[in-house]
C-alpha positions as CSV (number, residue, x, y, z in Angstrom):
1,X,0.0,0.0,0.0
2,X,2.8,2.4,0.9
3,X,4.5,1.4,-2.4
4,X,1.4,2.4,-4.3
5,X,1.2,5.8,-2.7
6,X,4.8,6.5,-3.7
7,X,4.1,5.7,-7.3
8,X,1.1,8.0,-7.4
9,X,3.1,10.8,-6.1
10,X,5.8,10.3,-8.7
11,X,3.1,10.2,-11.4
12,X,1.7,13.6,-10.3
13,X,5.2,15.1,-10.2
14,X,5.8,13.8,-13.8
15,X,2.6,15.4,-15.0
16,X,3.5,18.8,-13.4
17,X,7.0,18.6,-15.0
18,X,5.7,17.8,-18.4
19,X,3.1,20.6,-18.2
20,X,5.8,23.1,-17.2
21,X,8.1,21.9,-20.0
22,X,5.3,22.4,-22.6
23,X,4.6,25.9,-21.3
24,X,8.2,26.9,-21.6
25,X,8.4,25.6,-25.2
26,X,5.3,27.6,-26.1
27,X,6.8,30.8,-24.7
28,X,9.9,30.5,-26.9
29,X,8.0,29.8,-30.1
30,X,5.2,32.5,-30.2
31,X,3.5,32.6,-33.6
32,X,4.3,35.6,-35.8
33,X,0.7,36.7,-35.8
34,X,0.8,37.0,-32.0
35,X,3.5,39.7,-32.1
36,X,2.5,43.4,-31.8
37,X,2.2,45.3,-35.1
38,X,5.4,47.3,-34.3
39,X,7.4,44.2,-33.8
40,X,6.0,42.6,-36.9
41,X,7.0,45.7,-39.0
42,X,10.5,45.6,-37.6
43,X,10.8,41.9,-38.3
44,X,9.6,42.3,-41.9
45,X,11.9,45.2,-42.5
46,X,14.8,43.3,-41.3
47,X,14.1,40.4,-43.6
48,X,12.8,42.1,-46.8
49,X,15.1,44.0,-49.2
50,X,14.8,47.8,-49.1
51,X,12.2,49.3,-51.5
52,X,12.0,52.9,-52.6
53,X,9.5,55.0,-50.8
54,X,6.2,55.3,-52.6
55,X,5.7,58.7,-54.2
56,X,2.6,60.5,-53.0
57,X,0.6,62.4,-55.7
58,X,0.7,66.2,-55.3
59,X,-2.5,68.0,-55.8
60,X,-2.4,69.9,-59.2
61,X,-2.9,73.3,-57.5
62,X,0.2,72.7,-55.5
63,X,2.4,71.1,-58.2
64,X,5.2,73.2,-59.6
65,X,4.7,73.9,-63.4
66,X,7.7,73.4,-65.6
67,X,8.2,76.4,-67.9
68,X,8.0,75.6,-71.6
69,X,11.3,75.6,-73.5
70,X,10.3,78.5,-75.7
71,X,10.3,80.8,-72.6
72,X,14.1,80.4,-72.3
73,X,14.4,81.2,-76.0
74,X,12.6,84.5,-75.5
75,X,14.6,85.2,-72.3
76,X,17.9,84.8,-74.2
77,X,16.7,87.1,-77.0
78,X,15.5,89.7,-74.5
79,X,18.9,89.6,-72.7
80,X,20.7,90.1,-75.9
81,X,18.6,93.1,-76.7
82,X,19.4,94.6,-73.3
83,X,23.1,93.9,-73.8
84,X,23.0,95.7,-77.1
85,X,21.5,98.8,-75.6
86,X,17.7,98.6,-75.8
87,X,16.1,100.0,-72.7
88,X,16.0,97.1,-70.2
89,X,12.7,98.1,-68.6
90,X,11.0,98.4,-72.0
91,X,12.4,95.1,-73.2
92,X,11.2,93.4,-70.0
93,X,7.7,94.9,-70.3
94,X,7.3,93.8,-73.9
95,X,8.7,90.3,-73.6
96,X,6.6,89.6,-70.5
97,X,3.6,89.8,-72.7
98,X,5.0,87.4,-75.3
99,X,2.9,84.3,-74.5
100,X,3.5,81.9,-77.3
101,X,6.3,79.9,-79.0
102,X,8.3,81.4,-81.9
103,X,6.6,81.0,-85.3
104,X,8.3,79.2,-88.1
105,X,6.4,81.2,-90.7
106,X,8.8,84.0,-91.5
107,X,12.0,81.9,-91.7
108,X,10.3,78.9,-93.3
109,X,8.8,81.2,-96.0
110,X,12.2,82.8,-96.6
111,X,14.0,79.4,-96.7
112,X,11.5,78.1,-99.2
113,X,12.0,81.2,-101.4
114,X,15.8,81.1,-101.3
115,X,16.1,77.4,-101.8
116,X,13.6,77.3,-104.7
117,X,15.3,80.2,-106.5
118,X,18.8,78.6,-106.1
119,X,18.2,74.8,-106.5
120,X,14.9,74.1,-108.1
121,X,14.1,74.5,-111.9
122,X,12.1,77.5,-112.7
123,X,8.7,76.8,-114.1
124,X,8.2,78.2,-117.6
125,X,6.6,81.6,-117.6
126,X,5.0,83.3,-120.5
127,X,7.2,86.2,-121.6
128,X,6.2,89.6,-120.1
129,X,5.5,91.9,-122.9
130,X,5.3,95.6,-122.2
131,X,2.7,97.6,-124.1
132,X,1.9,101.3,-124.6
133,X,-1.2,102.8,-123.0
134,X,-3.1,106.0,-123.3
135,X,-1.7,107.1,-120.0
136,X,1.8,107.0,-121.4
137,X,2.9,104.5,-118.8
138,X,3.8,101.1,-120.3
139,X,1.9,98.1,-119.0
140,X,1.5,95.5,-117.5
141,X,0.2,96.8,-114.2
142,X,-1.2,95.1,-111.1
143,X,-4.6,93.8,-112.0
144,X,-7.5,95.9,-111.0
145,X,-5.5,98.8,-109.5
146,X,-5.3,101.4,-112.2
147,X,-8.9,102.4,-112.5
148,X,-10.8,105.7,-112.3
149,X,-12.6,104.3,-109.2
150,X,-9.3,103.9,-107.3
151,X,-8.1,107.2,-108.6
152,X,-11.1,108.9,-107.1
153,X,-10.3,107.2,-103.8
154,X,-6.8,108.5,-104.0
155,X,-7.9,112.1,-104.8
156,X,-10.5,112.1,-102.0
157,X,-7.7,110.9,-99.7
158,X,-5.4,113.7,-100.9
159,X,-8.2,116.3,-100.3
160,X,-8.9,114.9,-96.8
161,X,-5.2,115.3,-95.9
162,X,-4.4,118.3,-98.1
163,X,-1.9,119.9,-95.7
164,X,0.1,116.8,-95.2
165,X,0.4,116.1,-99.0
166,X,1.1,119.7,-99.9
167,X,3.9,120.0,-97.3
168,X,5.5,116.8,-98.3
169,X,5.5,117.8,-102.0
170,X,6.9,121.2,-101.1
171,X,9.8,119.7,-99.2
172,X,10.7,116.8,-101.4
173,X,9.4,117.5,-104.9
174,X,7.5,114.2,-104.9
175,X,4.0,114.8,-106.5
176,X,1.0,114.3,-104.3
177,X,-0.4,111.9,-106.8
178,X,2.7,109.7,-106.7
179,X,2.6,109.6,-102.9
180,X,-1.1,108.7,-102.8
181,X,-0.7,106.0,-105.5
182,X,2.2,104.4,-103.5
183,X,0.1,104.4,-100.4
184,X,-2.8,102.8,-102.3
185,X,-0.6,100.0,-103.7
186,X,1.1,99.4,-100.3
187,X,-1.8,99.4,-97.9
188,X,-4.9,100.6,-99.8
189,X,-4.5,104.0,-98.2
190,X,-4.1,102.5,-94.8
191,X,-7.1,100.1,-94.9
192,X,-4.8,97.0,-94.9
193,X,-1.7,97.3,-92.8
194,X,-0.8,93.6,-92.9
195,X,-2.1,90.5,-91.2
196,X,0.9,89.5,-89.1
197,X,2.3,90.9,-85.9
198,X,5.5,92.7,-86.9
199,X,7.2,92.3,-83.5
200,X,6.4,88.6,-83.2
201,X,7.4,87.9,-86.8
202,X,10.8,89.6,-86.4
203,X,11.5,88.1,-83.0
204,X,10.6,84.6,-84.3
205,X,12.8,85.0,-87.3
206,X,15.7,86.2,-85.1
207,X,15.6,83.0,-83.0
208,X,15.0,80.5,-85.9
209,X,18.5,79.5,-86.9
210,X,18.7,75.8,-87.5
211,X,17.3,73.7,-90.3
212,X,15.5,71.4,-87.9
213,X,13.4,74.4,-86.8
214,X,11.8,74.5,-90.2
215,X,11.5,70.8,-90.9
216,X,7.9,71.0,-92.1
217,X,9.1,73.4,-94.9
218,X,12.2,71.3,-95.8
219,X,10.0,68.2,-96.1
220,X,8.3,69.8,-99.1
221,X,11.5,71.0,-100.8
222,X,13.0,68.3,-103.1
223,X,16.6,67.5,-102.1
224,X,16.7,70.0,-99.2
225,X,18.3,67.5,-96.8
226,X,21.3,67.2,-99.2
227,X,21.9,71.0,-98.7
228,X,21.6,71.5,-95.0
229,X,24.9,73.4,-94.7
230,X,23.8,75.9,-97.3
231,X,20.4,76.2,-95.7
232,X,21.9,76.7,-92.3
233,X,24.2,79.5,-93.6
234,X,21.3,81.3,-95.2
235,X,19.2,81.0,-92.1
236,X,21.9,82.5,-89.9
237,X,22.3,85.4,-92.2
238,X,18.5,86.1,-92.3
239,X,18.3,85.6,-88.5
240,X,20.9,88.2,-88.0
241,X,19.1,90.6,-90.3
242,X,15.8,90.0,-88.5
243,X,17.5,90.7,-85.1
244,X,18.7,94.1,-86.4
245,X,15.2,94.9,-87.6
246,X,13.7,93.8,-84.3
247,X,16.2,96.0,-82.4
248,X,15.3,99.0,-84.7
249,X,11.6,98.3,-84.2
250,X,11.9,98.3,-80.4
251,X,14.0,101.4,-80.4
252,X,11.5,103.2,-82.6
253,X,8.6,102.2,-80.5
254,X,10.4,103.2,-77.3
255,X,11.4,106.6,-78.6
256,X,7.9,107.4,-79.9
257,X,5.8,105.9,-77.1
258,X,4.3,103.2,-79.3
259,X,3.3,99.7,-78.1
260,X,4.9,97.2,-80.4
261,X,2.7,94.3,-79.4
262,X,-0.4,95.2,-81.4
263,X,1.4,96.5,-84.5
264,X,0.3,94.8,-87.7
265,X,2.8,94.4,-90.6
266,X,4.1,92.2,-93.2
267,X,5.5,88.7,-92.6
268,X,9.0,90.3,-92.6
269,X,8.2,93.2,-90.4
270,X,7.3,96.2,-92.6
271,X,5.0,98.6,-90.8
272,X,2.9,101.7,-91.2
273,X,0.8,103.1,-94.0
274,X,3.9,103.3,-96.0
275,X,5.3,99.9,-95.0
276,X,8.8,100.9,-93.9
277,X,11.2,98.4,-92.6
278,X,12.1,99.5,-89.0
279,X,15.7,100.1,-89.8
280,X,14.7,102.8,-92.4
281,X,12.6,104.8,-89.9
282,X,15.6,106.3,-88.0
283,X,17.3,107.1,-91.3
284,X,14.4,108.3,-93.5
285,X,11.3,108.7,-91.3
286,X,9.9,112.2,-90.9
287,X,7.7,114.0,-88.4
288,X,5.2,115.4,-90.9
289,X,2.8,117.0,-88.4
290,X,5.6,118.4,-86.2
291,X,4.3,116.8,-83.0
292,X,7.7,115.6,-81.9
293,X,7.3,112.0,-82.8
294,X,7.4,109.8,-85.9
295,X,4.2,107.8,-86.2
296,X,4.0,105.9,-89.5
297,X,0.4,105.1,-88.7
298,X,-0.6,108.7,-89.2
299,X,-1.1,110.1,-92.7
300,X,1.1,113.1,-92.2
301,X,4.2,111.2,-91.0
302,X,3.7,108.4,-93.5
303,X,3.4,110.7,-96.5
304,X,6.4,112.8,-95.3
305,X,8.5,109.7,-94.8
306,X,7.8,107.9,-98.1
307,X,8.3,111.2,-100.0
308,X,11.7,111.6,-98.2
309,X,12.6,108.1,-99.1
310,X,11.9,108.7,-102.8
311,X,13.8,111.9,-102.7
312,X,16.8,110.2,-101.1
313,X,16.7,107.6,-103.8
314,X,17.0,110.3,-106.5
315,X,13.5,111.3,-107.3
316,X,13.1,114.5,-109.4
317,X,9.9,115.4,-111.2
318,X,11.7,116.1,-114.4
319,X,13.3,112.7,-114.6
320,X,12.6,110.6,-117.7
321,X,10.2,107.7,-117.2
322,X,12.8,105.0,-117.0
323,X,14.6,106.9,-114.2
324,X,11.4,107.3,-112.2
325,X,10.8,103.6,-112.5
326,X,14.3,103.0,-111.2
327,X,13.6,105.2,-108.1
328,X,10.4,103.5,-107.3
329,X,12.1,100.1,-107.6
330,X,14.3,101.1,-104.7
331,X,11.1,100.9,-102.7
332,X,10.0,97.6,-104.2
333,X,12.2,95.8,-106.8
334,X,9.4,94.7,-109.2
335,X,9.0,96.6,-112.4
336,X,5.2,96.0,-112.4
337,X,5.1,97.7,-109.0
338,X,6.8,100.9,-110.2
339,X,4.7,101.0,-113.4
340,X,1.4,100.5,-111.5
341,X,2.2,103.4,-109.2
342,X,3.1,105.8,-112.0
343,X,0.0,104.7,-114.0
344,X,-2.3,105.2,-111.1
345,X,-0.7,108.6,-110.3
346,X,-1.2,109.7,-113.9
347,X,-4.9,108.5,-113.7
348,X,-5.3,110.8,-110.7
349,X,-3.8,113.7,-112.5
350,X,-6.0,113.2,-115.5
351,X,-9.1,112.2,-113.6
352,X,-11.3,115.0,-114.8
353,X,-10.4,114.3,-118.4
354,X,-10.9,110.6,-118.0
355,X,-14.3,111.1,-116.2
356,X,-15.5,113.3,-119.0
357,X,-14.4,110.8,-121.6
358,X,-16.2,108.0,-119.8
359,X,-19.4,110.1,-119.5
360,X,-19.3,110.9,-123.1
361,X,-18.8,107.3,-124.1
362,X,-21.7,106.2,-121.8
363,X,-24.0,108.9,-123.3
364,X,-23.4,108.0,-126.9
365,X,-26.1,105.8,-128.5
366,X,-25.1,102.3,-129.5
367,X,-24.2,102.0,-133.2
368,X,-26.7,100.1,-135.2
369,X,-25.6,97.3,-137.4
370,X,-26.0,98.0,-141.1
């Protein structure tokens, strides 16, 4: 009996020992899920390879906008103008309002013209035959320009600005009719000053220097990519020319309190009623109304300036016809341009006579067929 009690006690001790041993093993092998989140994160971080932090999306209203590349192009041009002596504050104010990329139109158009004239075969043209007219000015003329209707418009324009035309003729010897005819051919007496922005066109041309900038024009010119060095050299020359004209335009606008941004002009930057290139304004522009500034968008200054230009090119009223044509070709090189102006001017001079002849012709009864 005593022996049985001893064995029972030993069995109980073994059970307690085994239970304690199992509890100790459980404590040293706690499942991963039982750990705290902080410990779990540390354990994972220790085992897993490092990964870049995830970028967080920035709300659009807080995101920094990257300036377009063309802004740096304009900034460099503006800095060059300042360095070359154009008023810095004026340059800064003007370029701050330039809100678009440079246009390829002026340089692309010029490259197309130069390349076509140099490399491409000329399409056959019918020979231009001059012919005598009742006005004494050989044709051909620009179609639809030399008419009594247009001559009346010119004479009315002269009458409305009589002082400006009379003063210009007195000082330069250029007849009022010639000055009015030139204004009509250039800008229809100021009604059409051009469809481009002169400042933007010149600025664009000044920064367009590489053939890749005008690729869409080169793609249409046969063999152009075989002559890239030639094209590049021509573009650099024309870009330098445009820069000088741009500088002259800004200096003119600054000196005469004119805003260059809204100025309309030709694709190559000619401006005003008389379509002067900016570099000619300082040399040949005139203050016709004596108000202390040269504004080629006023009739008085435009008439005085174009008349001064013609006089400086050799105009004299007693010149023979071929010499007058030569003088007018200094303004525009085309023969037809010079002849049209002279023919329209002569129509203005002879307007009363021509009107009478037209009235007489209209009043005559039609001849009956025999």
